[in-house]
Every structure is written in C-alpha cells, then in structure tokens.
TORRO-594509 format. One record per residue (C-alpha): x, y, z. Coordinates in steps of 0.05 Angstrom, whole numbers, plus 5000, padded with zeros to 4 digits. Example, Ala and Ser with C-alpha at 12.3 -4.5 7.8 and 13.67 -1.06 7.14 Angstrom:
REM TORRO-594509
524649105156
527349795143
This chain:
REM TORRO-594509
437451154929
434750634970
439150054934
444950454950
443350485021
441449755027
447949504993
452149985046
447949715100
449648975085
456149205066
457449495138
453448965177
458148415144
463848705172
462148935248
459348135245
466047895216
470048375266
466048045329
466947345307
474147385308
475147685374
477646945403
482346965354
485147655380
486447405454
494547515454
498947955414
500947445363
493347305349
491848065348
497548295301
499347645252
492947245268
497146695308
501546645235
496846155211
492946515160
492046165089
493946315019
487146625001
486847065059
493847255053
493447384977
487247764987
488848255039
496148405011
492348574950
487049054981
492249355025
496149554962
490149844921
485950414960
481550984933
487451354915
489050904864
482650794840
480151564839
486851924845
492651524809
487951234759
484851874742
491352354736
496151784707
490251564652
490452314634
497652414636
499051724594
492951514559
491850774549
499050654568
498550784639
495750024639
503149944644
502850194716
498149664734
502449074702
508049334736
503849304805
502348604791
508748254765
513748724804
509348934862
505848354875
508947754835
516547854849
515048144920
512047454939
517647074906
522947414930
521047635001
515547135021
518846545047
525046895069
520947375113
516246865134
522146355160
526846955189
521547345230
518746745261
526246515272
526547205309
520447255337
519347935307
511948205298
513148875263
518349095216
521349575268
522149025305
525548525254
530449155241
532349135318
533148415323
536348315253
541648845263
541548765343
540249495356
534549835399
536350465373
535250245299
528249995324
526250575355
528151025294
524950495247
518550565290
519051275292
519251435220
513350885211
509251345258
510451965226
510051855146
503951325164
498651815185
498652225131
498651665083
492851375122
488252025117
489452015044
484951495035
479451905054
480252365004
478051984941
471351794972
468652524973
466952614905
464151974897
458951944954
457452774939
455352464862
451451904889
448352124958
449452894953
452452855029
457353225060
464552935062
464852945136
459552515149
462552005092
469552015133
466751905204
461551325179
467951005146
472651085206
467850855258
465950215228
473250045205
474750215283
469149705311
472249075270
479449275272
479249425348
474948815362
477948215316
484748485297
488548205244
484547565230
477948055217
482048545177
483747885132
477347595127
474148255118
479248405065
477747755026
470648025024
472448674999
477248354952
471647924916
467748624911
473449014881
474448404825
466448384809
466549154810
471649374768
470648974707
463249114709
465049884709
470449814654
464949474607
459950004624
464150604615
466950334551
460050214522
458850944532
462951014471
461450434429
466049934460
473649804464
475549924394
470550534384
473750794444
481650664425
479151074355
476951644395
482551734438
487751684376
483852324357
486452674417
492053184402
498053144435
505053634430
509052954425
506752604374
499852414339
495651864377
500651934433
494751724480
493850974450
501250884443
505450354464
508750804521
505151474519
507652044513
512352074566
516151404569
520951604626
515751894677
511851204657
517450864692
519151334750
511351144762
512250374755
517850364802
515050764860
508150424862
511049724848
517549654878
516250184937
510849604965
517749184975
519449705036
511649815061
510749565130
504049425117
505349055055
510948645083
507548475146
503248035110
508447555098
509747495171
502947115188
502546695126
501345945150
506045475108
510445335038
504045165001
500745795027
506246214996
506245794930
498245914922
498346584952
503446854897
498646594844
492546934872
495847564893
498447654818
491647514783
488247954837
492648544816
492648404743
485648504748
483949034796
491249484788
491149334712
483449544707
483850184747
489250444700
485750164636
479850504662
483551134674
486551174608
480551304573
478651894622
479952494562
473752194525
469652464589
472753014612
476753704583
483053974600
480154584627
475354184671
481953844698
485054494715
479254714750
477554144793
483553754790
485452934771
480352634828
474852904783
476452514724
474551904752
467752094784
466352424721
466351774686
462451404726
457151984736
452851664672
451951004700
445650684730
444250664801
446449964816
452750094779
454250704819
452150314879
457249764859
462750344847
460850594917
462349954946
467949864908
471450524931
469550335004
472549675004
478949884969
479550455033
476650045093
481549495070
487949945065
485450325125
485449755172
491949485152
495550155161
492550335229
493949655255
501149655228
501950375263
498650135332
502949535337
509349875322
507550435363
506149965421
511149385408
516749865377
516950495410
513050535481
515149805501
522549965479
523150565516
519350275590
524350075638
518149545666
515549155598
508249195583
504748555597
500848215541
494548445568
497149175574
500149145502
493248855474
489549455508
495149935482
494549715414
486749825410
487150485439
491950685386
487450385333
482450845351
486951465362
490851335297
483651305261
480852005291
487052355276
487352135206
479852305201
481352955223
486353185181
482852885116
476153285141
481753915157
484753865086
478553755045
475654375083
481754905091
485354605021
491354595074
496554505024
502354295074
497553655091
496753465019
504453525004
506353145060
500952575031
505052584977
512152385003
509451885044
510351255005
517151504979
519351695053
517251005074
519850555012
526950945016
528450865085
526450145095
527049755029
534349695020
535449485092
529948985089
531848645032
539348605045
537048445121
534047755082
539247575037
546647835057
549847715124
554948245118
549748855116
551849265181
547749745228
551350315193
548450205130
541750225150
542250825188
544551085118
538850855085
533751115135
537651825130
536851755061
530251635050
527952025101
531652695090
530652725015
523552645026
523253265075
527553645025
521853504969
516353755019
520454425024
521554414952
514454284933
512354814983
516755334952
520755515007
527455284967
529055204898
533354564871
539754804837
542854534775
539754034721
541153454768
537553654829
531453954787
530553264759
531152854822
526453394860
521253494803
515853184849
515352644896
514952064848
521552214827
525352374890
521851674919
524651264862
531651624869
532051424949
529750724935
535650674879
540151004925
539050594986
539649964940
547150194924
549250564985
547849935037
552149495004
557450004992
557050285062
556849555091
562949335061
566049935088
563849885157
564049125181
565849335251
558049505261
556348795229
550948425279
555047925324
550447385308
548947395246
550746625232
545346435292
540546885249
541546605182
542045865209
533945895201
535045815133
539045125131
534244825188
532644115149
525143905140
522643415113
518543515048
514443045001
518242774933
513343234889
517643804922
524443614913
527243014862
532042584903
538642304868
538141554898
534241014877
529540774936
C-alpha cells in the first residue's frame, strides 16, 4: 500500500509542477490552445498517442474485444497504429498544419467555418462537438473504478474527484503546453507499464506459447481453435471494430488538433515514426493482452460482472509493485485523454460558439478566462455524469457514451478530409455529412434503448450496435460529400483558390530533401 501511495503522490506532484511551470506559455489564446504552434515532434507524437489510448481501451475495449476475438484482437491495435496513427500523420499532418495556419484556425469548427466561409457551419460543428464530447469525456472515468477498488478498496467517487481536480489544475494553469509535456511523461509510463504487465500476465500460464496452447483448447461455436486463429471467430465484426477505432480518429477534433500545433516539417516526419511506434506498443499490447482474457475468467463471470471486469481480473494476482504500475498506467492514459478532450471542448465552446454569437467579440483576456472556466465546468460535469452512471446504472448515459465516437467521426471525417484536398467541396455537402453522422447515431441510441426496432435485414445490420452504425456514417460521408459537392457547386466557397494557394507557396529546402535536375 505504501508503494502505491508513494507512486501516486510522485505522479500527481509532477503534473501539477509542469502545469504551473507552463503558465508563461499560456498568456494568449494561441499559446493556451496550440502552444504557439511550436510544439516539437516528441511532445506532439506522445500527445497524439496518449489522447488516442485511454482507460476505455485498456480496461473496456481490450477486455471486450479480447473476449470476442481472442488473440486476433491484436489486429485492432495494429489497425490503430497503421491506419489511426501512421496514415493519419501522412495524409492529414502536413496539409492540416499548412491550411489551418493559413486560415488562422485554432479548432476544427473554426477551420470548417473559415474553409467553407460559413459562420453557421462553425456554430453547428461546435454544437456537435459540445454535445458528444461530454459523454465521451465522462466515459474515461469508468475504466478506473474496478482497478482502484482492487488496489485500494476505495469508493469510485473518490477516485473520480481526485483525478478530476488534479487534471483541472494543470490544464487550467498551463493549457496545451502543460498537457503536451504531461502527455510525454504519461506516454513513457504507458510504454514501460504495458510491456511489464504483458510479461507478468503471460507468465501465469507458463509464457506465450503455453498461453496459446491453453487458448487453443477453448471451445467456440464457430470452429476449433477460433480464439488463436488469424482473424478470430468473427472476421467481419473484427473489421468493423478496426475501421471505427482506427479511421475514426481522422474526424475527432481532439486528435486532429495535434497537427495544428506541430512546429515544422522535420517535426512531422519524426512525429510520424514516433506516433506509429507508440501505437504499436500501447494499442497492440493492450489488445494482445486482452486476447488472453478467457484464461482468467469464465463466461458466467463476464455475464454477471460485464466485460470491464476481465482485465482487472487478469491483473488481480500481480505483485504490489506491478499493480501500482498498472494504476499509474491507467491513470496516465485517462488523464492525458481527459485533458485533451476538455481543452478541445472549452476552446471550441469559447472561440466557435459564444464568440461567434456575440455582437461584441471577446478580448484576448476574456477568451482565456472563459476557456479556463469552461475547462473546470466540463471536468465537473463529466465527473458528475460518471458518478451518477456508476451509482445508478443509468442506461441512457451508458448508451450515449457508446455513440459519441461514431457521431463525431461520422459527421466530421469526410468534410475535414475533402476540405484539405479538394477545392470543389461545398457547403451543402458539409451540412449533409453533419446530418448523416448525428441523425444516424441518434437513431442508434433510440434503437439501443429499445424504443424502436430496425426494419429489414439491411437496417438491422447497420444498427446492430454503435460500432456498425459508426462505420456506416464514416463510409457514407466519404461517398455523399463528393456526390453532393458535384451537384451543388453553387454553394462552393468563393475564396477557394486563395485558400489552396498556401500549398503552392515557395519555400527554400535543403538539397537532401529534394533532388535538383540541373548541375550547380
């Protein structure tokens, strides 16, 4: 117990010190929200990775999909690494940095408003972000409850309150730069922790090969050895999970926002490698670990206690030192994602919603004060929702958390991507994507709560759960945005050529970067 408490004290003290030391970098809006667009590759890559992977993945998704797919759930982690990280950096990184700096955008809704010359689009996108970000934020707390009960036997509410207060202190004080530095520290802990935990857990069954042999003996209604097969017992469902958790990051404001702040070209190249490697270890490790969950619990226990009980059960027999490391790991994952989400929510609500509706625009100082107030407000609301959901088992809240990712990605991914690459993208197409993502996921919520039932085989497939409907929204957006854009060219922004001129601006580069045709 002493080891656990000492590690937690050191952990929290370090973050508060970083937050207070970063106050100087947060004296204006650009510094508070983007770190002055001067954040290096290591900080940006770790900020991206730690915002991506939270307690939801380590405790919830790793347990649930590890149970469903067995060792094949490792593909989800690899999809997160190569689609959600590598391709995201390659396809979005440079163009996002150039375009948002050219337009002066600090948030995704502000980018939408300026790129498509529409204050209405900016307000609608900020509203969507606000509505679906809070339940997503509150879900981060849920993965902590069982681990803290296992380690300290303390009430879940205490854990939520402590985590919320400490996160609020360093985000309010230091803004994006404090978040980025703390994310780097948290990322190091996550990397070391996940490797140590995997080795310790597998050793309980005699190591990797012995664990695989035990997994191969578990019966499946699909085929023998399904839980050690290449694609698991349900390859289609596995593909759906990979697409939502990997491609979905391309449309999440808190993820894409990391590219706004990166320093330069070299930072993007280095950050791409670091971010991908981080995701391979952390995401791949989490899902790989979860794939052996059936060796540690039974179907009856899962039915009684839920999927969130699987990973804590796997870890319950570890030494006190390793349990302390796991607690720090999960706290790191949760606090890094929480800080990113609340900073995104507060900046969006202040800059894109309130400031857009006011006739007299807010001053720089007023914006900073309001953003800090909203950081505290979002954290309080999210913590209260998490506590209420845990105490009363409110089904509505739990279902709303499940569709948040699908709604945000479904609404934003296609307009953001096409907006960066295609001059003919129109306002009408953006509105259509917003409507598709939000309306489909609202229907998913209503169906999940049992108020209506989908009619026909196609609708039953799409609305099977929030993962299927989320992927449908993203793919649908990628199809309808170009089609509607071609049909509605009258709603194309007038200054598109000027916006895209930022990509053609001439810059001097070293010869090692580009080959010259002529001899010097």
